[in-house]
Each structure stands twice: as C-alpha cells, then as structure tokens.
C-alpha positions as CSV (number, residue, x, y, z in Angstrom):
1,M,135.0,150.1,120.5
2,Q,134.1,147.4,117.9
3,N,131.1,146.3,120.0
4,N,130.0,149.9,120.3
5,Q,130.3,150.4,116.5
6,E,128.2,147.2,115.9
7,L,125.6,148.6,118.3
8,I,125.5,151.9,116.5
9,A,125.1,150.1,113.2
10,L,122.3,148.0,114.5
11,C,120.5,151.1,115.9
12,E,121.0,152.9,112.6
13,Q,119.5,150.0,110.8
14,K,116.4,150.1,113.1
15,A,116.1,153.8,112.9
16,N,116.1,153.8,109.1
17,Q,112.9,151.7,109.3
18,W,111.3,154.6,111.0
19,L,111.9,156.8,107.9
20,T,109.1,155.2,105.9
21,P,105.6,156.6,105.2
22,A,104.2,154.4,108.1
23,F,105.5,157.1,110.4
24,D,104.5,160.8,110.5
25,E,106.7,163.6,109.5
26,E,107.4,164.8,113.0
27,T,108.7,161.3,114.0
28,Q,110.8,161.0,110.8
29,T,112.4,164.5,111.5
30,A,113.3,163.4,115.1
31,V,114.8,160.2,113.9
32,K,116.9,161.9,111.2
33,A,118.3,164.3,113.8
34,M,119.4,161.3,115.9
35,L,121.0,159.6,112.9
36,E,122.9,162.8,111.9
37,A,124.0,163.7,115.4
38,E,127.7,163.2,116.2
39,D,126.9,161.9,119.7
40,K,125.0,158.6,119.1
41,A,123.9,158.2,122.8
42,N,120.3,159.3,122.1
43,L,120.1,157.1,119.0
44,I,121.3,154.1,121.0
45,D,118.9,154.7,124.0
46,S,116.0,155.2,121.6
47,F,116.7,152.1,119.4
48,Y,119.0,149.6,121.1
49,K,115.9,147.5,121.9
50,D,112.1,147.5,121.5
51,L,110.3,148.9,124.5
52,E,109.2,145.7,126.2
53,F,105.5,145.0,126.8
54,G,106.0,143.5,130.2
55,T,103.5,141.8,132.6
56,G,102.3,145.3,133.6
57,G,102.3,146.8,130.1
58,L,104.7,149.6,128.9
59,R,106.5,152.4,130.7
60,G,109.2,154.6,129.3
61,I,110.4,158.0,128.2
62,M,108.3,159.7,125.5
63,G,109.9,160.3,122.1
64,A,110.6,158.8,118.7
65,G,112.1,155.3,118.6
66,S,111.4,151.7,119.3
67,N,112.5,152.0,123.0
68,R,110.3,155.0,123.6
69,I,106.7,155.7,124.4
70,N,104.9,157.1,121.3
71,V,101.8,156.5,119.3
72,Y,103.5,153.7,117.4
73,T,104.8,151.7,120.3
74,V,101.4,152.3,122.0
75,G,99.7,151.4,118.8
76,M,101.6,148.1,118.3
77,A,100.9,147.2,122.0
78,T,97.2,147.8,121.5
79,Q,97.0,145.9,118.2
80,G,98.6,142.9,119.9
81,F,96.3,143.2,122.9
82,A,93.3,143.4,120.6
83,N,94.4,140.3,118.7
84,Y,94.7,138.4,122.0
85,L,91.3,139.6,123.2
86,K,89.7,138.4,119.9
87,Q,91.3,135.0,120.3
88,N,90.4,134.7,124.0
89,F,86.8,135.9,123.8
90,K,86.0,134.7,120.3
91,D,82.7,133.2,121.4
92,R,81.4,136.5,122.7
93,K,79.0,138.6,120.6
94,E,80.7,141.8,121.8
95,I,84.1,142.4,123.4
96,S,84.5,145.6,125.4
97,V,87.4,147.5,127.0
98,V,87.7,150.5,129.3
99,V,90.3,153.2,128.4
100,C,91.4,155.8,130.9
101,H,94.3,158.2,131.3
102,D,96.1,160.6,133.7
103,C,97.3,164.2,133.4
104,R,100.6,163.5,131.6
105,N,101.7,165.1,128.4
106,N,100.3,163.1,125.4
107,S,98.1,160.9,127.7
108,R,94.9,162.0,126.0
109,L,96.4,161.5,122.6
110,Y,97.6,158.0,123.5
111,A,94.2,157.2,125.1
112,E,92.4,158.2,121.9
113,T,94.9,156.3,119.8
114,V,94.2,153.2,122.0
115,A,90.4,153.7,121.7
116,N,90.7,154.1,117.9
117,I,92.7,150.9,117.4
118,F,90.4,148.7,119.6
119,S,87.3,150.1,117.8
120,A,89.0,149.5,114.4
121,N,89.3,145.9,115.5
122,G,85.6,145.6,116.2
123,I,86.0,146.0,120.0
124,K,83.6,148.2,122.0
125,V,85.4,151.0,123.9
126,F,84.3,152.9,127.0
127,L,86.6,155.9,126.9
128,F,86.6,158.3,129.9
129,E,85.9,161.9,128.9
130,D,88.9,163.2,130.8
131,L,91.6,162.1,133.2
132,R,90.5,159.7,136.0
133,P,92.2,157.8,138.9
134,T,93.7,154.4,138.1
135,P,91.4,152.7,140.7
136,E,88.4,154.1,138.9
137,C,89.6,152.5,135.7
138,S,89.7,149.2,137.6
139,F,86.3,149.8,139.0
140,A,84.8,150.7,135.7
141,I,86.0,147.4,134.1
142,R,84.2,145.4,136.7
143,Q,81.1,147.7,136.7
144,L,80.7,147.7,132.9
145,K,81.6,144.0,132.7
146,A,84.3,144.7,130.2
147,Q,86.8,142.1,129.2
148,A,89.9,144.3,129.6
149,G,91.1,147.9,130.2
150,V,94.0,150.2,129.4
151,N,95.2,153.1,131.5
152,L,97.6,155.6,130.0
153,T,99.9,156.6,132.9
154,A,103.4,156.5,134.2
155,S,102.2,156.8,137.8
156,H,104.8,158.7,139.8
157,N,107.6,158.6,137.3
158,P,109.4,161.9,136.2
159,R,107.6,164.2,133.7
160,E,109.3,162.8,130.6
161,Y,107.7,159.4,131.1
162,N,104.4,157.9,130.1
163,G,103.1,154.4,130.2
164,Y,100.4,151.8,129.4
165,K,98.8,149.6,132.1
166,A,96.9,146.6,130.8
167,Y,94.0,145.2,132.8
168,W,92.0,142.0,132.6
169,E,88.2,141.5,133.1
170,D,88.5,141.2,136.9
171,G,89.9,144.8,137.0
172,A,93.4,143.7,138.0
173,Q,96.6,144.1,136.0
174,V,97.2,141.1,133.8
175,L,98.6,137.8,135.4
176,A,99.5,134.4,133.9
177,P,98.6,132.9,131.6
178,H,97.2,136.0,129.9
179,D,100.3,138.2,130.5
180,K,102.5,135.9,128.4
181,G,99.8,135.4,125.8
182,I,99.4,139.2,125.3
183,I,103.2,139.7,125.3
184,D,103.5,137.0,122.5
185,E,100.8,138.7,120.4
186,V,102.3,142.2,120.9
187,N,105.8,140.9,119.8
188,K,104.3,139.6,116.6
189,V,102.9,143.0,115.5
190,K,104.5,145.0,112.7
191,I,103.7,148.7,112.3
192,D,101.8,148.3,109.0
193,E,99.4,145.8,110.8
194,V,98.2,148.4,113.3
195,K,94.6,149.6,112.5
196,F,94.9,153.3,113.5
197,E,91.6,154.4,111.9
198,G,88.9,154.2,114.6
199,N,85.2,153.3,114.4
200,K,83.4,156.1,116.2
201,A,80.3,154.0,116.4
202,L,82.1,151.6,118.8
203,I,83.5,154.4,121.1
204,E,81.3,155.4,124.0
205,I,82.4,158.4,126.2
206,I,81.8,157.8,129.9
207,G,82.3,160.0,133.0
208,E,80.1,161.3,135.7
209,E,77.8,158.3,135.8
210,I,80.7,156.0,136.7
211,D,82.1,158.6,139.1
212,N,78.8,158.6,141.1
213,I,78.6,154.8,141.3
214,Y,82.3,154.6,142.4
215,L,81.9,157.2,145.1
216,D,78.8,155.5,146.4
217,A,80.7,152.2,146.6
218,L,83.6,153.8,148.5
219,K,81.3,154.8,151.3
220,S,80.7,151.2,152.1
221,I,84.2,150.8,153.5
222,C,83.8,153.5,156.1
223,I,84.2,151.6,159.5
224,D,82.9,154.1,162.0
225,P,80.6,156.8,160.6
226,A,79.8,158.1,164.1
227,V,83.4,159.2,164.7
228,I,83.4,161.1,161.4
229,K,80.2,162.8,162.4
230,R,81.8,164.0,165.6
231,Q,85.0,165.1,163.9
232,H,83.5,166.3,160.6
233,D,85.5,169.6,160.8
234,L,88.8,167.8,160.8
235,K,91.2,170.1,159.1
236,I,92.4,168.4,155.9
237,V,94.9,169.7,153.4
238,Y,95.1,167.8,150.1
239,T,97.1,168.1,146.9
240,P,96.7,166.0,143.7
241,L,100.2,167.1,142.5
242,H,98.5,168.3,139.2
243,G,97.0,164.8,138.7
244,A,93.9,162.7,138.5
245,G,92.9,162.9,142.2
246,R,91.9,166.6,141.8
247,V,88.2,166.0,141.5
248,M,87.5,162.5,143.0
249,I,89.5,162.7,146.2
250,P,87.8,165.9,147.5
251,A,84.5,164.5,146.4
252,A,85.1,161.2,148.3
253,L,86.1,163.1,151.5
254,R,82.9,165.2,151.3
255,S,80.8,162.1,150.7
256,W,82.2,160.5,153.8
257,G,81.1,163.5,155.8
258,F,84.3,165.7,156.0
259,D,83.6,169.3,155.3
260,N,86.8,171.2,156.1
261,I,89.0,170.3,153.1
262,H,91.6,172.7,151.8
263,C,93.1,171.9,148.4
264,V,96.6,173.3,147.4
265,E,95.5,175.7,144.7
266,E,98.6,175.7,142.5
267,Q,98.6,171.9,142.3
268,M,94.9,171.6,141.5
269,I,95.7,172.6,137.9
270,K,96.0,169.7,135.5
271,D,99.4,169.8,134.0
272,G,101.7,167.1,132.7
273,N,104.8,169.3,133.1
274,F,104.3,169.3,136.9
275,P,105.4,173.0,137.1
276,T,105.4,173.3,140.9
277,L,107.7,170.3,141.7
278,D,110.6,168.3,140.4
279,R,109.1,164.8,140.6
280,P,105.3,164.1,141.1
281,N,106.0,161.4,143.7
282,P,104.4,161.6,147.1
283,E,107.2,159.4,148.5
284,I,109.6,162.3,148.1
285,A,109.5,165.1,150.7
286,E,110.0,167.8,148.1
287,A,106.6,166.9,146.5
288,L,104.8,167.9,149.7
289,T,106.5,171.4,150.0
290,L,103.4,173.4,149.0
291,G,101.1,171.1,150.9
292,L,103.2,171.6,154.1
293,R,103.2,175.4,153.5
294,D,99.3,175.3,153.6
295,A,99.1,172.8,156.4
296,K,101.3,174.9,158.7
297,A,99.4,178.1,157.8
298,L,96.0,176.5,158.5
299,D,97.2,174.5,161.5
300,A,95.8,171.4,159.8
301,D,95.3,167.9,161.3
302,I,96.6,166.0,158.3
303,L,98.2,166.6,154.9
304,M,97.6,164.1,152.1
305,A,99.0,164.0,148.6
306,S,98.2,161.6,145.7
307,D,100.4,160.9,142.7
308,P,99.4,161.8,139.1
309,D,97.2,158.7,138.6
310,A,95.8,158.8,142.1
311,D,96.7,155.3,143.2
312,R,99.3,156.2,145.9
313,V,98.9,158.5,148.8
314,G,101.7,160.3,150.8
315,M,101.0,162.0,154.1
316,A,102.3,164.2,156.8
317,C,101.1,165.0,160.4
318,K,102.3,166.9,163.5
319,D,104.5,165.0,165.9
320,D,104.6,165.3,169.8
321,R,106.4,168.7,169.4
322,G,103.9,170.1,167.0
323,E,106.4,169.8,164.1
324,W,105.2,168.4,160.7
325,V,106.8,165.0,159.9
326,L,106.3,162.7,156.9
327,I,104.8,159.3,157.4
328,N,106.6,156.8,155.2
329,G,105.0,154.0,153.1
330,N,105.6,151.3,155.6
331,Q,104.1,153.4,158.4
332,T,101.2,154.3,156.1
333,C,100.4,150.6,155.4
334,L,100.9,149.8,159.1
335,L,98.5,152.5,160.2
336,Y,95.8,151.5,157.8
337,L,95.9,147.8,158.6
338,W,96.1,148.4,162.4
339,Y,93.1,150.6,162.2
340,I,91.0,148.3,160.0
341,I,91.7,145.3,162.3
342,T,91.3,147.2,165.6
343,N,88.1,149.1,164.7
344,R,86.4,146.3,162.7
345,K,86.7,144.4,165.9
346,A,85.5,147.3,168.0
347,V,82.3,147.8,166.0
348,G,81.6,144.1,165.5
349,K,82.4,143.9,161.8
350,M,85.3,141.4,162.0
351,K,84.7,137.8,160.8
352,D,86.9,134.8,161.3
353,T,87.3,134.5,157.5
354,D,88.7,138.0,157.0
355,F,92.2,138.4,155.8
356,I,94.8,141.0,155.0
357,V,97.7,141.1,152.5
358,K,101.1,142.8,152.5
359,T,104.1,142.5,150.1
360,I,107.3,140.7,151.0
361,V,109.3,143.9,151.2
362,T,106.7,145.6,153.5
363,T,107.3,145.9,157.3
364,E,107.1,142.8,159.4
365,V,105.3,144.7,162.2
366,I,102.1,144.0,160.3
367,A,102.7,140.3,160.7
368,K,103.1,140.8,164.4
369,I,99.7,142.6,164.6
370,A,98.0,140.0,162.5
371,N,99.5,137.2,164.7
372,K,98.4,138.8,167.9
373,Q,95.0,139.8,166.6
374,K,94.5,136.3,165.2
375,I,93.8,137.4,161.7
376,E,95.2,135.7,158.6
377,M,97.9,137.7,156.8
378,R,99.3,136.8,153.4
379,D,102.7,137.8,151.9
380,C,102.9,138.4,148.2
381,Y,105.2,139.9,145.6
382,T,105.5,143.7,145.1
383,G,102.8,144.9,142.8
384,F,99.1,145.1,143.3
385,K,98.3,142.5,140.7
386,W,99.6,140.0,143.3
387,I,97.3,141.4,146.0
388,A,94.5,141.3,143.5
389,R,95.3,137.6,142.9
390,E,94.9,136.9,146.6
391,I,91.5,138.6,146.6
392,A,90.5,136.6,143.5
393,I,91.5,133.1,144.8
394,S,89.5,133.6,148.0
395,E,86.5,135.3,146.4
396,G,83.2,133.9,147.8
397,K,85.1,132.0,150.6
398,Q,87.0,134.7,152.5
399,Q,86.7,138.5,152.8
400,Y,89.6,140.7,151.9
401,I,89.6,143.7,154.3
402,G,92.8,145.5,153.3
403,G,96.3,145.3,151.8
404,G,99.2,147.4,150.9
405,E,102.9,147.8,150.1
406,E,105.8,150.0,151.2
407,S,105.6,152.2,148.1
408,Y,102.6,154.2,149.4
409,G,99.9,152.0,147.8
410,F,96.9,150.7,149.7
411,L,93.6,149.0,148.8
412,A,90.8,148.9,151.4
413,E,88.1,147.4,149.2
414,D,87.6,144.4,146.9
415,F,85.5,146.0,144.3
416,V,88.6,147.7,142.9
417,R,91.6,145.5,142.1
418,D,94.5,148.0,142.1
419,K,95.8,150.4,144.7
420,D,93.4,153.2,145.4
421,A,94.4,156.6,146.7
422,V,90.8,157.8,146.6
423,S,89.6,155.3,149.2
424,A,92.9,155.5,151.0
425,C,92.5,159.3,151.5
426,A,89.0,158.9,152.9
427,L,90.1,156.1,155.2
428,L,93.1,158.1,156.3
429,A,90.8,161.0,157.3
430,E,88.7,158.5,159.3
431,I,91.8,157.3,161.2
432,C,92.7,160.9,162.0
433,A,89.1,161.6,163.1
434,Y,89.4,158.5,165.4
435,A,92.7,159.8,166.8
436,K,91.3,163.3,167.4
437,D,88.2,161.8,169.1
438,Q,90.6,160.4,171.7
439,G,92.6,163.6,172.0
440,K,95.4,162.1,169.9
441,T,97.1,162.7,166.6
442,L,98.1,160.2,163.8
443,Y,101.6,160.4,165.2
444,D,100.4,159.3,168.7
445,I,98.6,156.3,167.1
446,L,101.8,155.3,165.4
447,M,103.7,155.5,168.7
448,D,101.0,153.4,170.4
449,I,101.5,150.7,167.7
450,Y,105.3,150.7,168.1
451,L,105.0,150.5,171.9
452,E,102.8,147.4,171.6
453,Y,104.4,145.6,168.7
454,G,108.0,146.9,168.6
455,F,109.8,149.6,166.8
456,S,110.8,149.3,163.2
457,E,112.5,151.8,160.9
458,E,112.4,151.2,157.1
459,F,114.6,152.8,154.5
460,T,114.7,152.4,150.7
461,I,117.8,152.9,148.7
462,N,117.2,153.6,145.0
463,I,120.2,153.3,142.7
464,E,119.4,154.7,139.2
465,R,121.1,153.3,136.2
466,P,119.5,154.6,133.0
467,G,120.0,153.3,129.5
468,K,121.5,150.1,128.2
469,T,124.7,150.4,130.2
470,G,122.6,150.9,133.3
471,A,120.4,147.9,132.6
472,D,123.6,145.8,132.2
473,E,125.0,147.1,135.5
474,I,121.8,146.3,137.4
475,Q,121.9,142.7,136.0
476,A,125.5,142.4,137.1
477,M,124.7,143.6,140.6
478,M,122.0,141.0,141.0
479,R,124.2,138.3,139.7
480,N,127.0,139.2,142.1
481,F,124.6,139.2,145.1
482,R,123.5,135.7,144.1
483,E,127.0,134.4,143.6
484,N,128.4,136.1,146.7
485,P,125.6,136.6,149.2
486,P,126.4,138.6,152.3
487,K,127.2,136.7,155.5
488,E,126.6,139.7,157.8
489,L,124.8,143.0,157.4
490,G,125.6,145.9,159.7
491,G,127.4,143.5,162.1
492,S,124.6,141.0,162.5
493,Q,124.9,137.5,161.1
494,V,122.6,136.6,158.2
495,T,120.6,133.6,159.2
496,V,118.2,133.2,156.3
497,W,118.7,133.8,152.6
498,K,115.7,133.8,150.2
499,D,116.0,133.8,146.5
500,F,112.6,134.2,144.8
501,Q,114.1,133.5,141.3
502,T,114.9,129.9,142.4
503,L,112.2,129.9,145.1
504,T,114.8,128.7,147.6
505,E,115.2,129.5,151.2
506,T,118.6,128.8,152.7
507,L,119.3,128.6,156.5
508,S,122.6,129.4,158.2
509,D,123.1,125.6,158.9
510,G,123.0,124.9,155.2
511,T,119.5,123.4,155.0
512,H,117.2,124.4,152.1
513,R,113.5,124.9,151.9
514,Q,111.2,125.5,148.9
515,L,109.4,128.9,148.9
516,D,105.6,128.6,148.3
517,M,105.0,131.4,145.8
518,P,102.8,131.5,142.6
519,A,105.7,132.4,140.3
520,T,109.4,133.2,140.4
521,S,110.6,136.8,140.7
522,N,114.0,138.5,140.6
523,V,114.1,139.3,144.3
524,L,116.6,138.5,147.0
525,Q,116.0,138.7,150.8
526,W,118.3,138.4,153.8
527,F,117.2,138.1,157.4
528,C,119.6,138.7,160.2
529,E,120.0,137.5,163.8
530,D,118.9,140.9,165.2
531,G,115.7,141.1,163.2
532,T,117.1,143.1,160.3
533,K,115.5,142.4,156.9
534,V,117.1,143.5,153.6
535,S,115.4,142.9,150.2
536,V,116.8,143.8,146.8
537,R,115.2,143.8,143.4
538,P,115.4,145.6,140.1
539,S,112.5,148.0,139.6
540,G,110.0,146.7,137.0
541,T,109.0,150.3,135.9
542,E,112.1,152.5,136.3
543,P,115.8,152.1,135.5
544,K,116.8,151.5,139.0
545,I,117.7,148.8,141.5
546,K,116.0,149.0,144.9
547,F,117.2,148.0,148.3
548,Y,114.6,147.8,151.2
549,L,116.0,147.9,154.7
550,E,114.1,147.2,157.9
551,I,115.7,147.7,161.3
552,K,114.2,146.4,164.5
553,D,114.4,147.7,168.1
554,T,112.5,147.9,171.3
555,L,110.7,151.2,172.1
556,P,110.5,151.7,175.9
557,S,108.4,154.8,175.6
558,A,107.2,157.3,173.0
559,D,110.0,159.7,174.2
560,D,112.6,157.2,173.0
561,Y,111.3,157.2,169.4
562,R,113.9,159.7,168.1
563,T,116.8,157.8,169.8
564,C,115.6,154.6,168.1
565,V,115.5,156.3,164.8
566,E,119.0,157.7,165.2
567,K,120.3,154.2,166.1
568,A,118.5,152.7,163.1
569,H,120.1,155.3,160.8
570,L,123.5,154.4,162.1
571,K,122.7,150.8,161.4
572,I,121.5,151.6,157.9
573,K,124.9,153.2,157.2
574,E,126.6,150.0,158.4
575,I,124.5,147.9,156.1
576,E,125.2,150.1,153.2
577,R,128.9,149.5,153.9
578,S,128.3,145.8,154.1
579,L,126.7,145.8,150.7
580,A,129.3,148.2,149.3
581,L,126.6,150.7,148.2
C-alpha cells in the first residue's frame, strides 16, 4: 500500500506539471479529471513513466499524459530528433526530412505538428498531402535524398493507439549509433524548448509525383510478366482495412497488368475508428470477415488485406475442398521466398551473389529451401530495420532479392527499406497467376513446398499485460525463463538454448558458443530433439510477451496435411503445459 501511495504521489507531481500554460486547455481539463478521480489507475498509467522514445520511435495509447501519445510527447520527440539532425548534418547547407501518416485518429494533426517543429528548426520538410503507405515514406526519403523521415502510425495496433516511426537517410528505421544518439537528445528536451510554430516556407506538400515514381519502380520486381499477361483476369479481392493501402495497392495491381480487382467497399473508407472490425490487424481472422464474404460471393482466386499503414499483408485462398483458409505469416513468407528463388532461376534472373533474409523467429523451412537451392540465407532479429541492415552492408556487392518475418511483413525490393504490402500484394497476385497457369491454387503450391521440404506448423501465443503491473510481470517472466530454462518441451528434450541478451548458445552437453549477431536483444530460443523451435520475447511495440512455436513433421502426401496440423496442435498444447502458459 505504501509503495502504491508513493507511486500515486509521484504521478500527481508529474501531472501537476501538465497544468501550466505550456499545455492547452483540453489537455489540462483531462489531467484535472485524472487528479480528481477516486480511482487513480488512469492517472498512474498516464504518468508513471515518460513514453519512451525507443529504437523504432514511439508507440502508445492516445491521450493526455507523459506516457501517452499526444502533440506534446510527439513534439518533444521531434524537437530532440531535430536537435540530433542539426548536430549530425551540421555541414550541410540544407537538412530535409519526409513526413508521412496513416489513417488513424489524430495522425494528420501529429504529422502537421511534426512538420511545423522541423521547419521551425530550419529543416526542410516534405509533407505528404494525405495518408500514404509506410513503404512509400521509406521510398520518398531515398528518392528525395532526405536525411531522415517520420511516419505517424501505430501499424496494426488497436484503434486507441498511435505512433511515431523514425527513419534515417537510407530509408530504414534508425539503427546504432544514431538510435541511441536520438534517444539521448529526446530525453533532454523540456516542453518549453519545443518550437511548435512552423515555418511554412520550409514545408513542401508532396503526393502524386512520388506515387508515380514509386509505382514505376515496383514494376521492376515483377519476375514473369508473361504469366500475368496470360492470367490478367485473376479474380482478386482486396481490403485496406480503412487504411493507407486504399489507393496505392489497387494502383500497383493494375500497373502490373491485373484488371479484375474487387475492393471491399465498406473498408475502402478512410477511418481511424475502424468501424467494420475490432482490430485492424490482417493477422487476425476477424479482420478478413468482410473480405471473405466478397471472395466467396465472387468465387475469387485470392483475398488480400493490408494493415492501416500498408506494410503488412494477410491473405486467404481456397483449399483442396474449395473452402477458404487463411495463410499465416510464416506460410506467407515461405511462399514469397520459394517463388522468388524458383522463378528467378526459371527465367534466368538468379545470380550467385543473390541473397535472402528471414528473422530468427520465422520458419526454418526457408533455411531448407535456401540450402537445397544453394542461395545464401541470413537470419536477423525481428524488425525490418535488421533486414534493412543486411541490405545496406551488402550494397554494391550482393543483391538482396527478398526477405520477411512471421508477422506478415515482406520486402521484395531494395529501393524501399521497410516492409512493403504494396509490392507484396502485387507479387502475391503474380504467384497466384503462376499457380493458376499450371491449373493449381496458392494452397496447392504450399502443399508442394511441404512435400519437398517437410511440414511445419507455426503458432504464436500473445500474452497481453497492459500498464505498469503488466510490464513488471513480463520482465519477471523473462527473468524466470533465463534462470529456469525448460529441459523439455512437449515431451521432446531441449538440445540447444540461445540467449540473445548474452549472445550465448548452450548445447545439451554443457558446451557454450558465442552467437554472431550485431547487437544484443531480449530474446530466448529453445531447439528440441524432434525439430521443435520455441522463441520468446517481449513485444517492442505492444504490452505483450510473445511465444513463437514451430512444430516439424513429415508430410507423406497433400491428403495428410490436416492430420499433420491436428498432431501439431496437440503438440502445441503440450508445449503450453511445459511452459505453464
């Protein structure tokens, strides 16, 4: 009780600082209501800490308070970013940044706030006229030779969230040493130091001219235009889930040669309240409900959905019984990389120096394909900034041809440095056209891959723990797993333990090896005798701890697929019991 009273007193002290003229009347009214409320839970969650500017920027619930997304936390982040840019590029005559946003409530307000603060600091701003996909923000930074960029988005988070993604001059989210440098500058900023009054002369509105260059560039990653020409009337159903893909993804599909595109009408409306779904996340089956309705009515070949900032794509197709099934993120990445490798070879585009990338939590079937096809595959941490790093360190020496992660993100090109649902949707349509050209479906192609490289079933368990108590609980869970690692999972002995925080790999005979990674990360992995892989990490963007399970099996024939899935799900239940989840 004493500790709780001390915490409340600390939060009250911080909240009172938000009752000064530096904050607008609406903010002060909201803070007063928290202070006067009998239940102090909202006060504590809003003020128990400052919303941290992490290596990817900011993400949080919108509202008044130091631990919330609002014009003031966004403003202090931008002032700190501006200070760092002016230090780092002090010899340049002009520093420029790109500012972009998605469909979320307040995203335009935050984008204009960011543009005003940068311009007030003498920095040139290229501000998109309206919402645009995250990958186009990355593309524009490179195209306009800007030194940085900011995208106002909370990606696929629930509607009450918003966020702030920071990009560097290569179009990738910020990595070391600049990430720490920016964080240090942001942490120094006080609210009265933020220059909110913009300089209109330094703000240039951009839009269609960048769209056209971006769409033209995307056409260059098409592998087999002839198959698209033959299957141009492929029946495609697409939904942007009210977000930033609404214009660019249909435009990309048309520019590649597809002319039978049906968009889910209710979800083509830009709306940060996401009125037709609970969560705007294409990983969740419920988000595809209206898309499936239309796909069934039209007897479509493929359903694709992008998240609010159009960097992730979810999909569904018909199985061997003609029933619509969802394709998960691991299967999505697997299909993309299998197709890129197989068909680049078939059309003579593959080179010995080409390479692909996956994240450490993504299916190991990709590694089997790369090994058999004799193409270099690299493993990296979760987050596309790490895939972007692999592209950057090999630039001019090796060609990146594709990379992805289990969370429905994929990047097929190197002229964008973040995951890209626009190019991914176009490439997905090409894969479906390729399948149809052979009298197959996307599902048939997936079965072909499993038959050749082995069956794998992946499952992600998300345990949500919001607020301060939740953050403490997540830390305690990770600490316990480190101190008491599992010896078996689902009845299979653990043979390899990897701790990416200490960069140590431990084998069952007690020997240790150093892991070769560019930085440490709060991730644990366990590999079992039967091929099972389990990874665990706290989410960097949401109040949850994530468990990634991968179960292996042999698939004798496509008819055995459902039996393998059932066995895998029984195994998953056993692993949950082993981990006491």
